[in-house]
N, C-alpha and C positions, 0 to 999 in steps of 0.2 A: 950370863953373856950377853957384851950389849953389841949391838948389829950396827954395823956401820950404814950410813943414809946415805941413799944415792940421791934422791931428789929433794927439791924444796917443798914446804910447807902446801897445801890444796887451797890455799886461802885465796887462791887466784882460779880457784879451779871453773872451767864455761860448766854452766848448768845447763843442759839438756832440754828445758822441759818444753815443750810445742804448745804453740798458740795459734791456731790457724783462723784465719779471716772466712775460709770458705768451705766446701763440703769434700774438697778432694784432697788428700794428704799427701804432700809433697815431700821427699826428704831431702830437699835444699831449702825448704823454706824455715825457719826456726827463731825464735826471740825468747832472750832470757828472761826467766820468770823472776818473781820479787827476791833482791837479795837478802830480805832479813827473814824469808821462810821457806828459801831453796835448801834443799839437801847437804849435806856436806860434814868432811871429817878435817880436822883443822890440827891433825896429832901425827907425825911419823910414827910416835910409841904405839898408836892405838890400831889395831889389825883387826880382818874380819869380823867387819861388822856387819850384823844381819838383822831382819826385822822381818817377822812373818806372825803368822796365826799360830798358836802355841799347838804342837800336835803335828805339824805339816813342816817339809821343809824347801817347797818348793813356791806355796801360796802369798796369792796379794795379802798384806797386812790389813786386812778386812774382819771386824768381829761385829755380831749380831750384839746391839744395848741389850737387849732383854734375855739373852742367853749366858751360859756359863762360861762361853767362848773367851781367851785372853789371847792379848799381844804379847810378843816375845821380842824384846832386844837381847843381841850378845855382843858382846866382843872382848878381845884381847888385849891386854897392856905386856908389850913384852921389853918395858923399861928396866933399868937396874933395879930403881925403888918404885915399883909401882903405888898409884897415888890412890886418894880416898873420892872415890865419886857419888854425885849427886844428880838428881834430873828435875825439872818441871815441864806441865804440860799447858800448851798453848792449842785455843780452839780457833779455827779458821773459817773461811768463806770458802764457797765452791774453786776460786781463782785463788788460794792458798794467800791469804792474805789475814792478818788477823782480824777477827770478831769484835775488838775492842769488848770482851764481855772482863766480868769480874771473875776470877777464876771460882769463886764458889757458885757463880751461873751454871758453872758445866761439870763440875767436880766435888763430892765432898774429901774431907783431908786437907792437910797442909798443903800450902803453895810448893813448897820444896821438900824434898825427901831424899836418902843417903839410899845407894844401893848397895845392899847389904848381903846379897847372895852373889858371891864370889869363892873361887878356889885355884888354888896353884897349879902348875903342870907338873905332871911325873914322870922322869926317867925320858925327859928330852934333852936336847942339844941346846938348843934356846928356852931356858927359861921365861915362864910368861904367868900373869894372873888373868883366870878367866871371869867373867862378869856376865851376869844373868840377871834381866826384870823384866816381870810379868805385870801386866797393864790389863784389867784394874786386879788391886792387892789389898792388904790391910789396910794400908796408909792412903789408899785413893780408890774411890767409888766413882766411877764415869755416872753423869748425870742425862748427857742431852745427847744425840746422834751428831753427824759431822763431819768434818776434817779435822785433825789433831795435829799437832808438833810435839815432837819429845826432842828435850833439849837437854843433854849431860854436858858436866863439866865437874872440875875438881873443886869439892867441898869448897876449899879455901880458897877459890879463885870465882865465886860466881859470876864475874862478868864476862869471863873467856871460856864462851861455848864451845867445847873440842867434838861434839856429834851433835847432828840433827837430822831426824829422820821424819818419814809423814809416816800415816797411817787414818784408817775409815773406822768410823762407827755408824751403823746405819740399821734403819727400824725397817721390818719387809711389809711396809702398810699399801705398797703400791705394786703390782703385779709388773713382769718385765717379758716381752715376745721378742726373742730375736734368733735370728741366722744368721749363717755366712754364704754369699753365694761368690760367682764368677761375674764381675762385669759383663754385661752383656753386648758392649761395643767400645769403642775409644783404644787409646793409645795402652791403656791398662787391662785389656780383656785377659791378656795372659801372664800379668806381672803383677797384678791387684785383686785385692780382695772387698767384696762389699756386703756391707751389715743393712740386713731389714730388722728393723726396729719399731715396736708398738709398745705403748705405755699405757698401762692398766689401772686407773685409780680406783676402782671399785669404789665402794661407800664413801672413800675419802674424799672430801668436797674440797674441791679446786673451781675458786671463780675464774678464775683467767691464767690460762695454761700458757699464753705466751709471757707475762710476766711474772707469774707465781713460780714457774717450773724451770728448771735446768736441768739439761742431761748432758751428761760427760763421757765419753767413749776413750778407751785408752786400749793401745794395744801390747800387752805383757809386764807393761809393768804402769803403775800409776803416776811415776812421776817424768813420763816421757812416752813419744807417740800418742798424744790426745787431739781430740776433738773436743772441743771446750764453748763453741760458737753453733749449735746445733738448733735450728729453728722448726716446728711442727709443720708440715705440709695439710694435714688435714685432723680435724676434730668431730668426733662421732660421739656424742652423751661422756662415759668414763673414759674413753679409750682415746689416746694422743699418738697419731701416726707421724713418723717422721720417714719412712720411706719414699724413695722416689729413685728414677734412671739412673741418675748422676750423680748422687749423693752419697757420703759416707762410705767413700772409696780409699780404703788405707792400701799401701804399697806392702805385697806380699811379703818381701825380704825372702832370708833363705833359713835353712837349719841353721844354728848355731853349731860352732867348731867344739870341739871336746876332745879332753884329756886326764887320766885317769893316773893319781898317785896316791893311791889309798897304801899300796904297799913302796915303799922307798927302797927297798933293796932291789928291785927288778922293773924294767921298763914296761909300763900297761899301755892301755890304749893311747895313742898318741904321744909317746914319749918315745924318743929317739936312744938315748941316752943318760944314764946318771951315775953322778962320780961324786967323792968324798972329798974337799980340799979346804983346807984353812978352817978346821972345825966347823964346814958346812954342807949339807948335800945340792948339789948342782943339779940340776933337772933339765937337759934339752930337749924342749920338744921337736914333734916333728915337723920340717919344716913345710911353711905355706904356700899357697899361690893364690892366685884372682880364681874365684868362681865364678866371674859377671858371665863370661861367653860360654859358661859348662852350662850341660842339661841337669835339671833339677834331679836331685839324689835323695831320698827320703833316710831320712836321719832320726833314732829319739834321742831327742834333746830335752833340755829342763827350760826352755825357751830363756836361753842366759844367765841363768840361776847357778850356783855351787853348791855343795852340801860336802860339809867337814865329814870325813869318814874315815877309819883306820882299820885294816885288813887284823880281824880275828882279835876284835876290841869292843866293848860297848862302852868304853869312855873315850871316845876319840877326843870330845872337846879339850881334854887334859893330857890326855895321851899321845895326840897327834901332835908331830914335829912341825916346824917352819924349814924351808927350802927357797933356795935361788931358782926359780922357772926362766928359761930363754926363752922369747920368740923370734921368730924370723918371719919375714914375709918377702918371697922373693917377686921382683919386680924389675923391670930392664932399665927405667930410670925414675930419677926423684921427680916426685909430682912438681907441678907448678908452685913458685914462690905463693907463699901465703896458706897453703893447704898442706894441712899436718893431717899423720897418720897416727891413730891410737887403738889400743888395746881396750876392746868393750865389752860389758856386762855387767853383772853384780859384783863379780872378783874386782872391778875398778868403781866399784857404788855407783854404776850407771851415769859415770860423768867422764869428762874430757878435758883433763887436768894435764899441768906438766909432769907430774909422776907416772903417765902411764901414758905418754907422747913416746911415740917411738923414735929414733935416729936412723937416718937413710948413712950405708954403708956403699959406697962406688965402687971400692975395689970387689966385693964382692955380689953387688947387685942384689941387696936384701934391706928391706927396713928390722932394726932390732931393738928389743927392750927387754930388759930384766925385771921380774916381779918378785919380792917375798910373800911367801903365799904358806897357806898351811894345808897340809896332805888333805886328800880329798878328790874327788870329783867335781871338775869345771868345766863349763861352757862358756865361751868368747866368740867375739867378731873382730873383725877390721874395720872402725870406722876414720872417714875423711872428715877434717872441721878446719873451717877457716874462720877465726875470730874476729878479722877484719869487715869479713860480709854476714857475720851473724848465721851461717849456714853449719848443715851438717849433712855427710850423703852417706847414707848405709850401704847403697847397691854400688858403689864404685869397685870394691872389691867382693861385696858377698853374692852380688845379681838380687832379682825379685822374681817371684814364683807365685801363681795363683794356689800351687800343690802344697805351700808351705803351711805348718801347723803352727799356728798362733792361738796364742790365749788373749780373747777381748774382755775386757771388764768395762762393766755400764753402770754411771751411778746417777740419782735421781734425786735432784736437788729441790725443796719445796721452802719459800721465803715469801709469807702471803703480806699483803701491804699492812705496815707498822710493824712487823717484827724486827727483834733484833739479829736475828741470826738465819742459816740456812739448815735445815734439817736433811739426812739423807734418809728420803722416804723409800727408796727402791734401790736394791742392788742385786747383780747377777754378773758371774764369770761363765763363760762359754770357749769350748775351742773351735777353730773353725774345721776340724775333722770328723765333729762330734756325729 
């Protein structure tokens, strides 16, 4: 069954990868990253694109080079005539720019390989082909650590990349000691989260930590909310300390909003009503309001991720159905010109694009959007973006609290003088509430 398309291609998507020049994370200062290596999805036919560590649902896509761990990329093709897909890998530096290595420098195998693991949906209203790819596999073995880009394209149109996603490969050569605390003073005392961070190189020899080591810290996702220009404060032998009173302060943000559609026959959490019309299920989500001036409420969320799930089925990837989800955000008036409201999270691929931009309804006093989604449990938030000013604001409707549970990912990159690429010699992921 062919689904009518509501939105134009995400070619014009506004990537929100953050690059900050100081040590206080501002939710209104953001810079677009390199166009050649940013994450995107350039086809309305490809849905439910997820990348994660194999065997997990909500993990950062990162694996140990010397382990048996694998990256899993999955997606659905909902077109009437599903295509044949292939992929390639690119090694990048810490800024997600191509390392300019030959592919044989960072992997064994052919440069381009087909995605052979696919299956077709069963007993669903919308027919689709579900594709899966594990890295490494029988065709590809990774040789070095670092940042990687995976590109997916139609096998017969290799110049038209349809999916581009990021993942990490690391070597645990340097130790990481990190903890989250409440900022001791300043405007972000009750709304921010501060990171104490020390790198211990151990027996790993580093000649000049200021030039050979680069440490990056990201909040909840490796493609947004990152500090990329962190400078050491103190060096004591093999220990590199980044901790100081006014450094590495993140907005705490808020817990993500939640809705559950694992059973399309009745209204689950966050769902107001479900109807079947025009050969489609239509899911009306609970009407939302701004939480900016409300007190913090503890919610067990997925930090912006989602999981495909179907009640009473262990084959949700091919048995879960697609439906139209209707979002509504109540606000007395439309935002100033240039400020746009987006539904944000993994469900919209961590991007601000025309496909997830909300439209204001002045009669009802609400922002509205509908998205085509697959059955499961979802996190989402409302983000305000201004493309002319190149800014985003997570807190406008969500607020910001020290109490919020967030996941912080720390990557330690190493590139000695004369080296051709950056290795990841340290990796850690920790929760602000551990």
